[in-house]
C-alpha atoms as a printed R data frame, in Angstrom:
    type eleno elety resid chain resno       x       y       z
1   ATOM     1    CA   MET     A     1 -70.561 137.156  87.892
2   ATOM     2    CA   ALA     A     2 -68.345 136.499  84.864
3   ATOM     3    CA   ILE     A     3 -64.601 136.961  85.089
4   ATOM     4    CA   GLY     A     4 -63.583 140.334  83.739
5   ATOM     5    CA   ALA     A     5 -66.967 141.990  84.232
6   ATOM     6    CA   PRO     A     6 -67.412 145.000  86.542
7   ATOM     7    CA   ASP     A     7 -70.469 145.378  88.766
8   ATOM     8    CA   ALA     A     8 -73.010 148.209  88.352
9   ATOM     9    CA   ASN     A     9 -70.592 150.654  90.040
10  ATOM    10    CA   GLY     A    10 -67.691 149.797  87.724
11  ATOM    11    CA   ILE     A    11 -65.865 147.839  90.450
12  ATOM    12    CA   TRP     A    12 -64.508 144.418  89.555
13  ATOM    13    CA   ILE     A    13 -65.581 141.857  92.127
14  ATOM    14    CA   TYR     A    14 -64.389 138.275  92.356
15  ATOM    15    CA   GLY     A    15 -65.842 135.759  94.796
16  ATOM    16    CA   GLU     A    16 -64.465 132.720  96.559
17  ATOM    17    CA   ASP     A    17 -66.108 130.205  94.222
18  ATOM    18    CA   ASP     A    18 -64.070 131.293  91.194
19  ATOM    19    CA   SER     A    19 -60.966 132.653  92.949
20  ATOM    20    CA   GLU     A    20 -58.423 130.322  91.314
21  ATOM    21    CA   ALA     A    21 -59.539 131.088  87.757
22  ATOM    22    CA   THR     A    22 -59.961 134.750  88.628
23  ATOM    23    CA   PHE     A    23 -56.530 134.982  90.225
24  ATOM    24    CA   SER     A    24 -54.927 133.447  87.151
25  ATOM    25    CA   ALA     A    25 -56.819 135.872  84.884
26  ATOM    26    CA   LEU     A    26 -55.785 138.772  87.121
27  ATOM    27    CA   LEU     A    27 -52.108 137.819  86.976
28  ATOM    28    CA   ASN     A    28 -52.291 137.542  83.187
29  ATOM    29    CA   LYS     A    29 -53.796 141.046  82.968
30  ATOM    30    CA   LEU     A    30 -51.163 142.537  85.289
31  ATOM    31    CA   GLY     A    31 -48.102 141.466  83.301
32  ATOM    32    CA   ASN     A    32 -44.818 139.985  84.502
33  ATOM    33    CA   SER     A    33 -43.472 142.596  86.947
34  ATOM    34    CA   ALA     A    34 -46.785 143.252  88.703
35  ATOM    35    CA   SER     A    35 -47.562 139.525  88.784
36  ATOM    36    CA   SER     A    36 -44.195 138.794  90.369
37  ATOM    37    CA   ALA     A    37 -44.685 141.451  93.062
38  ATOM    38    CA   LEU     A    38 -48.186 140.174  93.817
39  ATOM    39    CA   THR     A    39 -47.062 136.544  93.950
40  ATOM    40    CA   THR     A    40 -44.245 137.450  96.368
41  ATOM    41    CA   LYS     A    41 -46.691 139.217  98.711
42  ATOM    42    CA   LEU     A    42 -49.213 136.364  98.560
43  ATOM    43    CA   ASN     A    43 -46.575 133.690  99.158
44  ATOM    44    CA   ALA     A    44 -45.626 135.478 102.380
45  ATOM    45    CA   LEU     A    45 -49.146 134.900 103.702
46  ATOM    46    CA   SER     A    46 -50.861 131.673 104.655
47  ATOM    47    CA   GLY     A    47 -54.367 130.776 103.556
48  ATOM    48    CA   LYS     A    48 -56.150 131.319 100.276
49  ATOM    49    CA   VAL     A    49 -57.571 134.236  98.365
50  ATOM    50    CA   VAL     A    50 -61.223 134.637  99.365
51  ATOM    51    CA   ASN     A    51 -62.090 138.026  97.888
52  ATOM    52    CA   ILE     A    52 -60.689 140.433  95.300
53  ATOM    53    CA   VAL     A    53 -62.095 143.866  94.497
54  ATOM    54    CA   SER     A    54 -60.702 146.596  92.314
55  ATOM    55    CA   GLY     A    55 -61.381 150.075  91.086
56  ATOM    56    CA   THR     A    56 -60.074 152.358  88.377
57  ATOM    57    CA   ALA     A    57 -59.920 156.073  87.640
58  ATOM    58    CA   THR     A    58 -59.255 157.754  84.312
59  ATOM    59    CA   ALA     A    59 -60.773 161.218  84.745
60  ATOM    60    CA   GLU     A    60 -58.071 163.798  85.328
61  ATOM    61    CA   VAL     A    61 -58.307 165.701  88.639
62  ATOM    62    CA   ALA     A    62 -56.516 169.056  89.106
63  ATOM    63    CA   ASN     A    63 -55.169 170.528  92.352
64  ATOM    64    CA   SER     A    64 -53.277 173.814  92.711
65  ATOM    65    CA   THR     A    65 -53.610 174.044  96.513
66  ATOM    66    CA   GLY     A    66 -52.208 172.460  99.645
67  ATOM    67    CA   THR     A    67 -55.590 170.886 100.418
68  ATOM    68    CA   LEU     A    68 -55.813 167.109  99.991
69  ATOM    69    CA   ILE     A    69 -58.499 166.184  97.451
70  ATOM    70    CA   ASP     A    70 -59.913 162.908  96.168
71  ATOM    71    CA   THR     A    71 -58.324 161.486  92.989
72  ATOM    72    CA   GLY     A    72 -61.378 159.394  92.119
73  ATOM    73    CA   LEU     A    73 -59.485 156.125  92.676
74  ATOM    74    CA   THR     A    74 -61.398 154.016  95.200
75  ATOM    75    CA   ALA     A    75 -62.389 150.438  96.058
76  ATOM    76    CA   THR     A    76 -64.496 149.003  98.883
77  ATOM    77    CA   ILE     A    77 -64.141 145.537 100.382
78  ATOM    78    CA   THR     A    78 -66.256 143.800 103.026
79  ATOM    79    CA   PRO     A    79 -63.914 141.301 104.691
80  ATOM    80    CA   GLN     A    80 -65.246 137.820 105.369
81  ATOM    81    CA   SER     A    81 -63.291 137.630 108.639
82  ATOM    82    CA   ALA     A    82 -61.729 140.262 110.879
83  ATOM    83    CA   THR     A    83 -58.570 138.121 111.157
84  ATOM    84    CA   ASN     A    84 -57.995 137.879 107.401
85  ATOM    85    CA   LYS     A    85 -55.164 139.808 105.743
86  ATOM    86    CA   LEU     A    86 -55.810 142.548 103.191
87  ATOM    87    CA   ILE     A    87 -53.280 143.354 100.496
88  ATOM    88    CA   VAL     A    88 -53.874 146.663  98.735
89  ATOM    89    CA   PHE     A    89 -51.836 147.655  95.725
90  ATOM    90    CA   GLY     A    90 -52.159 149.826  92.683
91  ATOM    91    CA   ASN     A    91 -50.756 152.520  90.478
92  ATOM    92    CA   GLN     A    92 -51.588 156.170  89.893
93  ATOM    93    CA   GLY     A    93 -50.359 158.695  87.352
94  ATOM    94    CA   PHE     A    94 -49.565 162.342  88.145
95  ATOM    95    CA   ARG     A    95 -48.460 165.308  86.042
96  ATOM    96    CA   LYS     A    96 -47.630 168.996  86.354
97  ATOM    97    CA   ASP     A    97 -49.074 171.606  84.031
98  ATOM    98    CA   GLY     A    98 -46.789 173.048  81.388
99  ATOM    99    CA   ALA     A    99 -47.287 176.663  82.446
100 ATOM   100    CA   GLY     A   100 -43.767 177.887  83.052
101 ATOM   101    CA   ALA     A   101 -40.621 176.094  84.062
102 ATOM   102    CA   GLY     A   102 -40.074 174.802  87.554
103 ATOM   103    CA   THR     A   103 -40.915 172.053  89.955
104 ATOM   104    CA   SER     A   104 -44.201 171.380  91.691
105 ATOM   105    CA   LEU     A   105 -44.022 169.093  94.707
106 ATOM   106    CA   TYR     A   106 -47.016 166.919  95.507
107 ATOM   107    CA   ASP     A   107 -48.051 164.481  98.224
108 ATOM   108    CA   ALA     A   108 -50.300 161.464  97.661
109 ATOM   109    CA   TYR     A   109 -51.846 159.280 100.366
110 ATOM   110    CA   LEU     A   110 -53.786 156.038 100.603
111 ATOM   111    CA   LEU     A   111 -56.763 156.373 102.971
112 ATOM   112    CA   ARG     A   112 -58.842 153.687 104.682
113 ATOM   113    CA   ASN     A   113 -62.317 154.920 105.661
114 ATOM   114    CA   GLY     A   114 -60.998 158.497 105.559
115 ATOM   115    CA   SER     A   115 -57.856 157.967 107.670
116 ATOM   116    CA   SER     A   116 -54.366 157.929 106.181
117 ATOM   117    CA   VAL     A   117 -52.663 154.532 106.226
118 ATOM   118    CA   LYS     A   118 -49.763 155.250 103.882
119 ATOM   119    CA   GLN     A   119 -48.022 158.117 102.162
120 ATOM   120    CA   MET     A   120 -47.800 156.866  98.583
121 ATOM   121    CA   ALA     A   121 -45.612 159.614  97.191
122 ATOM   122    CA   ARG     A   122 -43.880 162.922  97.804
123 ATOM   123    CA   PHE     A   123 -42.306 163.899  94.545
124 ATOM   124    CA   GLY     A   124 -41.355 166.895  92.499
125 ATOM   125    CA   LEU     A   125 -42.592 167.159  88.946
126 ATOM   126    CA   TYR     A   126 -40.384 169.335  86.771
127 ATOM   127    CA   ALA     A   127 -41.691 170.996  83.637
128 ATOM   128    CA   ASP     A   128 -39.664 173.143  81.290
129 ATOM   129    CA   GLY     A   129 -42.657 174.623  79.506
130 ATOM   130    CA   SER     A   130 -43.923 171.135  78.695
131 ATOM   131    CA   PHE     A   131 -45.378 168.532  81.033
132 ATOM   132    CA   GLY     A   132 -43.716 166.563  83.838
133 ATOM   133    CA   ARG     A   133 -45.347 163.118  84.227
134 ATOM   134    CA   GLU     A   134 -44.885 160.018  86.388
135 ATOM   135    CA   ILE     A   135 -46.706 156.886  87.473
136 ATOM   136    CA   ASN     A   136 -46.415 155.739  91.094
137 ATOM   137    CA   ALA     A   137 -46.981 152.215  92.356
138 ATOM   138    CA   PHE     A   138 -48.142 151.625  95.936
139 ATOM   139    CA   SER     A   139 -48.904 148.715  98.263
140 ATOM   140    CA   HIS     A   140 -50.199 148.230 101.798
141 ATOM   141    CA   THR     A   141 -50.844 145.107 103.902
142 ATOM   142    CA   GLN     A   142 -52.970 144.912 107.050
143 ATOM   143    CA   THR     A   143 -55.214 142.643 109.105
144 ATOM   144    CA   ALA     A   144 -58.835 143.399 108.201
145 ATOM   145    CA   GLY     A   145 -59.819 144.078 111.835
146 ATOM   146    CA   THR     A   146 -63.525 144.119 110.933
147 ATOM   147    CA   THR     A   147 -66.196 142.469 108.822
148 ATOM   148    CA   SER     A   148 -67.691 145.866 107.968
149 ATOM   149    CA   ALA     A   149 -67.025 147.563 104.641
150 ATOM   150    CA   LEU     A   150 -63.601 149.205 104.279
151 ATOM   151    CA   THR     A   151 -63.131 151.858 101.608
152 ATOM   152    CA   PHE     A   152 -59.630 152.559 100.346
153 ATOM   153    CA   LYS     A   153 -59.013 155.634  98.211
154 ATOM   154    CA   THR     A   154 -56.238 157.993  97.185
155 ATOM   155    CA   VAL     A   155 -55.942 161.742  97.773
156 ATOM   156    CA   PHE     A   156 -53.309 164.313  96.768
157 ATOM   157    CA   ASN     A   157 -52.257 167.961  96.991
158 ATOM   158    CA   ARG     A   158 -49.671 170.350  95.598
159 ATOM   159    CA   SER     A   159 -47.431 170.613  98.633
160 ATOM   160    CA   SER     A   160 -45.144 173.487  97.593
161 ATOM   161    CA   VAL     A   161 -43.918 175.790  94.858
162 ATOM   162    CA   SER     A   162 -46.427 176.733  92.143
163 ATOM   163    CA   GLY     A   163 -48.487 175.402  89.298
164 ATOM   164    CA   THR     A   164 -51.142 172.748  89.129
165 ATOM   165    CA   VAL     A   165 -50.668 169.031  89.724
166 ATOM   166    CA   TYR     A   166 -53.034 166.517  88.120
167 ATOM   167    CA   ALA     A   167 -53.922 162.936  89.060
168 ATOM   168    CA   ASN     A   168 -54.770 160.339  86.399
169 ATOM   169    CA   ILE     A   169 -52.649 161.943  83.613
170 ATOM   170    CA   ASP     A   170 -54.685 163.462  80.800
171 ATOM   171    CA   ASN     A   171 -57.275 160.668  80.852
172 ATOM   172    CA   LEU     A   172 -54.643 158.547  79.060
173 ATOM   173    CA   VAL     A   173 -53.474 156.365  81.948
174 ATOM   174    CA   THR     A   174 -55.878 154.171  83.886
175 ATOM   175    CA   SER     A   175 -55.036 154.425  87.576
176 ATOM   176    CA   SER     A   176 -55.990 151.257  89.438
177 ATOM   177    CA   ILE     A   177 -56.365 149.812  92.924
178 ATOM   178    CA   ILE     A   178 -56.774 146.140  93.842
179 ATOM   179    CA   ILE     A   179 -57.632 144.758  97.276
180 ATOM   180    CA   ILE     A   180 -57.058 141.054  97.951
181 ATOM   181    CA   GLU     A   181 -58.406 139.347 101.055
182 ATOM   182    CA   VAL     A   182 -56.453 136.274 102.178
183 ATOM   183    CA   SER     A   183 -57.843 133.849 104.773
184 ATOM   184    CA   GLN     A   184 -55.747 133.102 107.861
């Protein structure tokens, strides 16, 4: 598969045979601050990058309830070894509707195969008749623990007050998730 080309499901997949060129291309796409954070995490681990997958979401998702719902941001990796490390990181945009002044609190979580592994955010979005917006970065590191497929995705709710909270900000911000598998 060519570097920079998504598979049929829109997920970017990089294999071991082109990992060095792919990693360099990935760092160039991420920019300085994200590249620095990624390099720091990778330098803390031994081994080499053997697999990288990613996913994106642009479609806005609305939630005006306390029920956690899917944001549409997901990526699935099948680890090559159960002892390998997985580094998951990404970014996701959220906003509050402009209907009335006030703050809407929301919670966002990273799930692995449907179980929460990390609370990404618990923030209040304030709107004074306009829109409150923010972009959250998240990261998570774990041992793979399996060679079966692992699906990571994000979910969110409006945890208190009123209004509607949206993930993926007006279809203007591309939310993204990247999973890197590092051999041990």
